[in-house]
C-alpha positions in Angstrom: 29.8 6.8 1.3 28.9 6.0 -2.3 27.0 2.9 -1.3 24.9 5.0 1.1 24.2 7.6 -1.7 23.3 4.9 -4.2 20.9 3.3 -1.7 19.3 6.6 -0.9 18.8 7.3 -4.6 17.3 3.9 -5.1 14.8 4.4 -2.3 14.0 7.9 -3.5 13.2 6.5 -7.0 10.9 3.9 -5.4 9.1 6.5 -3.3 8.7 8.7 -6.4 7.0 5.9 -8.4 4.7 5.0 -5.5 3.9 8.7 -4.9 2.8 9.1 -8.6 0.5 6.2 -8.2 -0.9 7.4 -4.9 -1.4 10.9 -6.2 -3.4 9.5 -9.1 -5.5 7.5 -6.7 -6.0 10.6 -4.5 -7.1 12.6 -7.6 -9.7 9.9 -8.4 -10.9 9.9 -4.8 -11.3 13.6 -4.7 -13.3 13.5 -8.0 -15.6 11.2 -6.2 -16.0 13.6 -3.3 -13.8 11.6 -1.0 -10.3 12.3 0.5 -11.1 15.5 2.2 -8.1 16.3 4.3 -5.7 19.3 4.7 -2.3 17.6 4.5 -0.8 14.1 4.3 1.6 14.6 7.2 1.1 16.3 10.5 3.2 19.2 11.7 5.3 16.9 13.9 6.5 15.0 10.8 10.1 15.3 9.4 8.7 17.5 6.6 8.4 21.3 6.3 6.1 20.8 3.3 2.4 20.8 3.9 0.5 19.4 0.9 -2.5 17.2 -0.1 -0.4 15.1 -2.4 2.7 13.0 -2.0 4.8 14.6 -4.8 5.7 17.8 -2.9 7.0 15.7 -0.1 9.1 13.7 -2.5 10.4 17.0 -3.9 11.4 18.1 -0.4 13.4 14.9 0.1 15.0 15.3 -3.4 16.1 18.8 -2.4 17.5 17.6 0.8 19.4 14.9 -1.1 20.8 17.4 -3.5 22.1 19.5 -0.6 23.5 16.4 1.1 25.2 15.2 -2.1 26.8 18.6 -2.6 28.9 18.1 0.5 32.6 17.6 0.2 32.6 14.4 2.3 36.3 14.3 2.8 36.5 17.8 4.3 33.2 18.2 6.1 32.5 17.8 9.8 30.4 14.6 10.5 28.4 16.7 12.9 27.0 18.5 9.9 26.5 15.4 7.7 24.8 13.2 10.3 21.7 15.3 10.9 21.2 15.8 7.2 21.5 12.1 6.6 19.2 11.3 9.5 16.5 13.7 8.2 16.6 12.2 4.7 16.3 8.6 6.1 13.4 9.7 8.4 11.6 11.4 5.4 12.0 8.3 3.2 10.8 6.0 5.9 7.8 8.2 6.6 6.9 8.3 3.0 7.3 4.6 2.5 5.2 3.8 5.6 2.4 6.2 4.6 2.4 5.1 1.0 2.1 1.5 2.0 -0.7 2.3 4.4 -2.5 4.3 1.8 -2.2 1.5 -0.8 -3.6 -1.0 1.7 -6.7 1.1 2.2 -7.6 1.2 -1.5 
């Protein structure tokens, strides 16, 4: 399980760095009168957050990770852990895909 946690943390750090760069680019676009949209992700995304910048989404994933890491993995039911882990992976994947698309459009 430690390998999984380490990999998730590495990916979250990568997403965070990309999100900072993307948010800076979005700020510049907005100053130019571009980038008029309500949220980055639609309601059917794996996020409960609704924001115009990436950092709040990264914060949601980090909060989910904190909750996941707090589990006592030796004494917890896998039916509880698996949905938490699936959500975190889906969120990271969605962020990475969207950040990559965004960077390609710049």
